[in-house]
N, C-alpha and C positions, 0 to 999 in steps of 0.2 A: 472585492476583487475575486474571491473564490480560490479554491484549491484544486490541484490536479492529483489524482490517484493513479499513479503509474503501476501497471501490473506486468510483471515479466511473463510473457506468454510462451517463452522458449524453455522455461525452467523444467528440468526433468528430475529435480530434487536428488541429484546424484545417482539416479537409477537409469539403466538402459531403457530406451523407449519400448513400450509394448506395441507389437505390430498392429496397425490399424486403430490404435487408441490415441486420443489426444494426450499430450504431456500434462503433468499436474498444473503447471502454470497456465496453460490454455484452459484447463477445466476450472481453475479459480476465476479467470477472466469471464468465462461463460456464465458461471454462477452469479458473479457481480452484475453482468449485463442483463441477466434475467430479472433482476430486482429494480425497483424504482431508484434512480440515482438522486441523491439530495440536490436541491437546486444550486447550491453554492459549490458543488463538486463536479469536476469533469473527469470521467473515466478514460484513461488512455493506455492502450496496449503498447508495450515496448519489448524490444528484444534484448535480453540479458542485462541484469542488474549486477552481474559479477558476484553473486552470493550463492553460487550453485550448490555448495555443500549445505547451505541453510534453507534452500528453497522449498516451496515457492515463496517468492518475496514480492513486496510492494514498496513503493516510495511515495511519500506524501510531500508535496511541495506547494508553496504559495509565495507570491512576491513579498519581500520584507519579512518573511517568517522563517523559523527554524524548519529544516527538512528532516524527515525520519525515514529510515529503512527498517522494515519489519519482516520477520519470517521465523520459522516456517508457518505457512498458513494453508488452510484447506478450503474446499468449497463450503463446508459447514460453517466456516468463519465469515462468510460473505455478509450476513446481516449486521454482525457486530462491527465488521470492517467499515461498512457504509455509515453506520452510526458514529464511529470514531472519526471518519473522514469529515462528516458534517460538523462535529464538535471542533475538530482541528481548524476547519475553514472559518468558524465563528470566533475562535480564540485569538486574543491579541498575541501577535508574533508566533502563532501556531503552537503555543504552549498550553495544552490541556492539563489542568491541575491533576496531579497524580491520583488522588482519590476519585476523580470523576472519570478516569479511564477504565474501560472494561479490563478485567484481569488479563485477558489475552494481550493487551497492549501495555501492560506493566512489565511483562516478562519477555516478550519477543522482540525487543528493540535490538537491532544489529548495529545501527549507527544513528547519531543525531548530528546534523551539520548546521553551523551558524548561518544566519541570513547572509545572502550575497550582498556585498556593498557595491553600490554603483558610483563611479567617479563622475564628477560633473565638470 
């Protein structure tokens, strides 16, 4: 099924915008876009994940899987973020074993949400 990596492109990380400069969230998205995206991962820019004080932030989602919100992240985190997103996409129910997560994703969890149940 694959996973979606949502990147807040409007996040200013609690700072006023620098004139003529992209905000930190947009820079993170640009860094991710410049790298090869894993086959099972879809990169999607979004406006505001409501974690402004923690930003820049991302959300990882997949059908039938736990969802995660992580932050703060920087452009330098882009390679590790894509590797984690690929592991998340391959993991049953989106649960990557703790020891297999890059250190960045052991510490920077803002929230973990249970899989959405669908009524039939």
